[in-house]
C-alpha positions as CSV (number, residue, x, y, z in Angstrom):
1,M,0.0,0.0,0.0
2,Q,1.4,3.4,-1.0
3,A,1.5,6.3,1.4
4,T,-1.2,8.9,0.9
5,A,-0.1,12.5,1.8
6,H,-2.7,14.2,4.0
7,S,-1.3,17.6,4.8
8,I,1.2,20.2,3.7
9,H,4.6,20.0,5.3
10,T,6.5,23.2,5.9
11,T,10.2,22.8,5.1
12,T,12.8,23.4,7.8
13,Y,16.5,22.8,7.5
14,G,17.3,20.9,10.6
15,S,16.2,17.3,11.0
16,R,15.9,14.4,13.4
17,I,14.5,10.9,13.1
18,R,11.2,10.5,14.9
19,H,10.9,7.4,17.0
20,E,7.3,8.0,18.1
21,P,4.5,6.3,16.2
22,S,3.6,8.0,12.9
23,T,0.3,8.3,11.1
24,V,2.1,8.1,7.8
25,T,2.5,4.8,6.0
26,L,6.1,4.5,4.8
27,P,7.9,2.0,2.6
28,P,9.8,-0.8,4.4
29,G,12.8,0.3,6.4
30,Q,12.0,4.0,6.4
31,H,11.6,6.3,9.4
32,P,10.0,9.8,9.3
33,I,12.1,12.9,10.1
34,D,11.3,16.4,11.0
35,G,12.3,18.8,8.2
36,F,14.0,18.2,4.9
37,P,17.8,18.4,5.1
38,R,20.4,18.9,2.4
39,F,21.7,15.3,2.2
40,G,24.0,13.3,0.0
41,T,27.4,11.8,-0.1
42,H,28.5,14.4,-2.7
43,L,27.1,17.4,-1.0
44,S,29.9,18.4,1.3
45,R,30.7,21.1,-1.2
46,P,28.7,24.3,-1.7
47,A,25.8,24.2,-4.2
48,P,26.8,25.1,-7.8
49,A,26.2,28.5,-9.2
50,V,23.0,28.9,-11.2
51,P,23.5,30.3,-14.8
52,V,21.9,33.6,-15.7
53,D,19.8,31.9,-18.3
54,P,19.5,28.3,-17.2
55,V,18.6,25.5,-19.7
56,I,18.2,21.8,-19.7
57,E,20.5,20.3,-22.4
58,I,19.0,17.4,-24.4
59,R,21.7,15.0,-25.6
60,G,22.1,11.4,-26.7
61,V,20.2,9.7,-29.5
62,V,18.1,12.7,-30.5
63,T,18.4,13.7,-34.1
64,E,20.1,17.0,-33.1
65,A,21.2,18.1,-29.7
66,F,19.2,21.0,-28.3
67,D,18.6,23.1,-25.2
68,V,15.3,23.7,-23.4
69,P,15.3,27.1,-21.7
70,L,13.6,27.0,-18.3
71,T,11.4,29.8,-19.7
72,K,10.1,27.2,-22.2
73,L,9.1,24.9,-19.3
74,A,7.0,27.7,-17.9
75,T,4.8,27.5,-21.0
76,L,3.9,23.8,-20.4
77,P,0.9,22.6,-18.3
78,R,1.7,23.0,-14.6
79,R,1.5,20.2,-12.0
80,E,1.3,20.1,-8.2
81,L,2.2,17.0,-6.3
82,T,2.2,16.3,-2.6
83,A,4.4,13.3,-1.8
84,D,7.0,11.9,0.6
85,F,10.8,11.9,-0.1
86,H,12.6,8.7,0.8
87,C,16.4,8.6,1.3
88,V,18.1,5.3,0.7
89,A,19.8,5.8,4.1
90,G,16.4,5.2,5.7
91,W,14.8,8.6,6.5
92,S,11.7,10.0,4.9
93,A,10.6,13.6,4.7
94,T,6.8,13.5,4.5
95,N,4.1,15.6,2.8
96,L,6.3,17.8,0.6
97,R,4.4,19.9,-1.9
98,W,6.2,20.2,-5.2
99,E,5.2,22.3,-8.2
100,G,6.6,22.1,-11.7
101,V,6.0,20.2,-15.0
102,S,5.4,16.5,-15.4
103,F,8.4,14.9,-16.9
104,E,6.2,12.9,-19.2
105,T,4.8,16.2,-20.5
106,V,8.3,17.4,-21.2
107,Y,9.3,14.1,-22.9
108,R,6.2,13.9,-25.1
109,A,6.2,17.6,-26.1
110,L,9.9,18.2,-26.5
111,I,12.1,15.1,-26.5
112,E,10.1,12.4,-28.3
113,P,9.5,14.6,-31.5
114,A,13.3,15.0,-31.7
115,L,14.0,11.2,-31.9
116,P,14.9,9.5,-35.1
117,P,12.1,7.2,-36.5
118,E,11.6,3.9,-34.7
119,T,14.1,4.8,-31.9
120,S,13.5,2.6,-28.9
121,V,14.5,4.6,-25.8
122,T,15.3,2.5,-22.7
123,H,17.0,4.9,-20.3
124,L,17.5,8.5,-19.5
125,V,20.4,10.0,-17.6
126,F,19.7,13.1,-15.6
127,R,22.7,15.4,-14.8
128,G,23.0,18.2,-12.4
129,L,25.1,21.4,-12.3
130,D,27.1,19.8,-9.5
131,G,28.3,16.9,-11.6
132,Y,25.8,14.4,-10.2
133,R,24.1,12.1,-12.5
134,A,21.5,9.3,-12.3
135,A,20.2,6.8,-14.8
136,V,16.5,6.0,-14.9
137,T,14.5,3.5,-17.1
138,I,12.1,5.1,-19.5
139,D,9.2,3.5,-17.8
140,D,10.2,4.9,-14.4
141,A,10.9,8.3,-15.8
142,L,7.5,8.5,-17.5
143,A,5.6,7.5,-14.3
144,D,2.7,9.8,-13.4
145,D,4.4,11.2,-10.2
146,V,7.7,12.3,-11.8
147,L,8.2,16.0,-12.1
148,I,10.7,18.6,-13.1
149,A,10.1,20.8,-10.0
150,E,10.9,24.4,-9.5
151,H,8.9,25.1,-6.3
152,L,8.8,23.4,-2.9
153,D,6.1,24.2,-0.4
154,G,5.1,27.3,-2.3
155,R,8.6,28.7,-2.6
156,P,11.2,28.6,-5.4
157,L,13.8,26.0,-4.9
158,D,16.8,27.2,-2.9
159,S,20.4,26.0,-3.3
160,D,20.0,23.3,-0.7
161,H,17.1,21.7,-2.5
162,G,18.2,21.8,-6.1
163,A,17.7,25.3,-7.6
164,P,16.8,26.2,-10.2
165,V,15.0,22.9,-11.1
166,R,15.3,19.3,-10.0
167,L,14.0,15.9,-10.8
168,V,11.4,14.6,-8.3
169,S,10.5,10.9,-8.4
170,P,8.8,10.0,-5.1
171,S,8.5,6.3,-5.9
172,Q,12.3,6.0,-6.1
173,Y,15.0,6.6,-3.5
174,G,16.4,10.1,-3.3
175,Y,19.6,9.3,-5.2
176,V,17.5,9.2,-8.4
177,N,16.1,12.7,-7.7
178,T,18.8,14.7,-9.3
179,K,19.2,18.3,-8.1
180,H,20.2,21.4,-10.1
181,L,19.0,19.6,-13.3
182,C,20.9,20.9,-16.3
183,R,21.0,18.0,-18.8
184,T,19.1,14.9,-19.9
185,D,20.8,12.2,-22.0
186,V,18.6,9.8,-24.1
187,H,19.8,6.2,-24.4
188,T,18.8,3.1,-26.3
189,A,20.6,0.7,-23.9
190,E,21.4,0.8,-20.2
191,P,24.3,3.1,-19.5
192,K,27.0,1.8,-17.1
193,G,28.6,3.3,-14.1
194,I,26.3,6.4,-14.0
195,H,25.0,7.0,-10.5
196,G,27.0,9.6,-8.7
197,S,29.5,12.1,-10.0
198,S,32.4,11.1,-12.1
199,I,35.1,12.1,-9.5
200,R,33.7,13.2,-6.2
201,N,31.0,10.6,-5.5
202,V,33.2,7.5,-5.1
203,P,31.3,6.4,-1.9
204,L,28.0,6.2,-3.7
205,R,29.5,4.2,-6.6
206,L,31.0,1.8,-4.1
207,L,27.6,1.3,-2.5
208,A,26.4,-0.1,-5.9
209,P,22.9,1.5,-5.8
210,H,20.1,-0.5,-7.3
211,P,19.3,0.6,-10.9
212,R,15.6,0.9,-10.3
213,A,15.6,2.2,-6.7
214,R,11.9,1.6,-6.2
215,V,11.0,2.4,-2.5
216,W,8.1,0.0,-2.1
217,E,10.2,-2.9,-3.4
218,E,13.1,-1.7,-1.1
219,E,15.6,-1.7,-3.9
220,R,18.4,-0.1,-2.1
221,H,21.4,-2.1,-3.4
222,H,22.2,-3.8,-6.6
223,H,23.5,-7.0,-4.9
224,V,23.1,-7.0,-1.1
225,P,19.6,-7.7,0.4
226,S,18.2,-4.4,1.6
227,W,17.2,-5.7,5.1
228,A,20.8,-6.4,5.7
229,L,21.8,-2.8,4.9
230,R,19.3,-0.9,7.0
231,L,21.5,-0.5,10.1
232,A,24.7,0.2,8.1
233,Y,23.0,2.9,6.0
234,R,21.4,4.4,9.1
235,A,24.9,4.8,10.7
236,T,25.9,7.1,7.8
237,I,23.1,9.6,8.4
238,A,24.7,11.7,11.2
239,P,28.2,12.1,9.5
240,T,26.7,12.7,6.1
241,A,24.2,15.3,7.5
242,Y,27.1,17.1,9.3
243,L,29.2,17.3,6.1
244,C,26.2,18.5,4.0
245,A,25.3,21.2,6.6
246,R,29.0,22.3,6.5
247,G,28.9,22.5,2.7
248,S,25.6,24.5,2.9
249,R,27.1,27.0,5.3
250,K,30.0,27.6,2.8
251,D,27.3,29.1,0.5
252,E,26.6,31.9,3.0
């Protein structure tokens, strides 16, 4: 049974795991937290600078590479989504209200018409301004709850949460939800060695994240059973949160 959001959560920047009973139904192995922290093994650095005229580059098997200005996204049908965010480390931020454009809308309106005839797309790679990247199957990317989001809880995204726009895929663990989205690569076969950044995100690559990352199937790891990893992952929360908070303070 999938969780149903029932209220609007106001984002704060501190966080703690709640141990008291929760009224929110969460995926297996997840625990609710207060707030929505900046969190990730590659986020000890300050957030990247946002270009004056940001675009999302479309590359890969398209007939011709092109850029989508964010002003173009603003002309597409808008979408609001209230959903939970699930980190692979075991915490969940609940009832976040996202606003943006359905990725399926972007794909059907802008990317699909640029494909050569009879092209069979299997995967997309989403890249961030910070060098982060994540591969997603075409079926997962076109799910109804996947957005390119630019607002969180009624406010434009800040640097901690992925400005100017980010991918939001609530049915997958957070490592799929690429922040500072600046490029989408279109593939006809599964790309290898994608999750993380090419240099700085060695810890995530060593963890061998699951290629699907579906939260309700608890697909945390490519090889090791997820139940065996829960305590190990949870032990990484405090040091990772500390490093991320330090990186965030460097922005100030």
